C-alpha positions as CSV (number, residue, x, y, z in Angstrom):
1,M,24.2,-11.1,-3.4
2,S,26.2,-8.7,-5.4
3,S,24.8,-6.6,-8.2
4,P,26.6,-8.5,-11.0
5,H,25.4,-11.8,-9.6
6,C,21.8,-10.6,-9.3
7,K,22.0,-9.4,-12.9
8,E,23.4,-12.8,-14.0
9,C,20.6,-14.7,-12.2
10,L,17.9,-12.5,-13.8
11,D,19.5,-13.0,-17.3
12,Y,19.5,-16.7,-16.7
13,Q,15.9,-16.7,-15.7
14,M,14.8,-14.6,-18.6
15,N,16.7,-16.7,-21.1
16,D,15.2,-19.9,-19.6
17,S,11.7,-18.3,-19.8
18,N,12.2,-17.3,-23.4
19,F,13.5,-20.8,-24.3
20,C,10.5,-22.4,-22.7
21,K,8.2,-20.0,-24.6
22,M,10.0,-20.9,-27.9
23,I,9.6,-24.6,-27.2
24,C,5.9,-24.3,-26.5
25,M,5.4,-22.0,-29.5
26,K,5.6,-24.9,-31.9
27,R,2.6,-26.7,-30.4
28,S,0.6,-23.5,-30.3
29,L,1.4,-22.5,-33.9
30,C,0.6,-26.0,-35.2
31,R,-2.8,-25.9,-33.4
32,K,-3.6,-22.4,-34.8
33,Y,-2.5,-23.4,-38.3
34,K,-4.9,-26.4,-38.3
35,L,-7.7,-24.1,-37.2
36,V,-6.9,-21.5,-39.9
37,R,-6.6,-24.2,-42.6
38,N,-10.0,-25.5,-41.7
39,G,-11.5,-22.0,-41.6
40,I,-10.2,-21.0,-45.1
41,T,-12.9,-23.0,-46.9
42,E,-15.6,-21.6,-44.6
43,S,-14.4,-18.1,-45.2
44,G,-14.3,-18.7,-49.0
45,K,-17.9,-19.9,-49.0
46,A,-19.1,-17.0,-47.0
47,F,-17.2,-14.5,-49.3
48,D,-18.8,-16.2,-52.3
49,R,-22.3,-15.8,-50.9
50,L,-21.6,-12.2,-50.0
51,N,-20.1,-11.5,-53.4
52,E,-23.1,-13.0,-55.2
53,A,-25.6,-11.0,-53.1
54,A,-23.9,-7.6,-53.8
55,P,-25.2,-5.6,-56.7
56,V,-22.8,-5.4,-59.7
57,H,-22.7,-1.6,-59.8
58,S,-21.8,-1.5,-56.1
59,K,-18.9,-4.0,-56.6
60,M,-17.6,-1.8,-59.5
61,E,-17.8,1.3,-57.3
62,W,-16.0,-0.5,-54.4
63,L,-13.2,-1.7,-56.7
64,A,-12.7,1.8,-58.2
65,R,-12.6,3.3,-54.7
66,E,-10.1,0.6,-53.6
67,R,-7.8,1.3,-56.6
68,I,-7.8,5.0,-55.8
69,A,-7.0,4.4,-52.1
70,Q,-4.2,2.0,-53.0
71,S,-2.6,4.2,-55.6
72,S,-2.6,7.3,-53.4
73,R,-1.8,5.8,-50.1
74,L,1.9,6.6,-50.3
75,N,1.3,10.4,-50.9
76,D,-1.8,10.7,-48.8
77,P,-2.2,8.3,-45.8
78,A,-5.7,9.6,-45.3
79,A,-6.7,7.8,-48.5
80,M,-6.7,4.6,-46.5
81,D,-9.7,5.9,-44.5
82,E,-11.7,4.2,-47.2
83,Y,-11.2,0.9,-45.3
84,E,-12.7,2.3,-42.1
85,I,-15.9,0.6,-41.0
86,N,-18.7,3.1,-41.0
87,I,-21.5,1.7,-38.8
88,K,-24.1,3.9,-37.3
89,K,-24.4,3.5,-33.6
90,A,-27.8,2.3,-32.3
91,P,-29.6,4.9,-30.3
92,S,-29.4,4.5,-26.5
93,K,-32.5,3.8,-24.4
94,K,-32.4,7.4,-23.2
95,E,-32.5,8.7,-26.8
96,I,-35.3,6.4,-27.7
97,K,-37.4,7.5,-24.7
98,L,-36.8,11.2,-25.5
99,R,-37.8,10.7,-29.1
100,L,-41.0,8.9,-28.1
101,L,-41.8,11.6,-25.6
102,E,-41.4,14.3,-28.3
103,E,-43.9,12.4,-30.6
């Protein structure tokens, strides 16, 4: 098999593979769209519950911080760090044992 023929065979196989993926993509996208459409109402309800539970002064502070981050994001990309999740890690078993031994 010559090099051009080998390349031609690989091109044919790749094009066929991509065509098959494109054909199957419709079915997958339709299924995912239906799941998302059903999940929108659930997400809306969860957001409303969360929004009602949050204190008003906290919501005002969050909105102000969001406006600042959005307005300065072009000049200072570090302003988008506002959206980072800040969760404290739980202490490991070793740290808990050491703390208990110290007490």
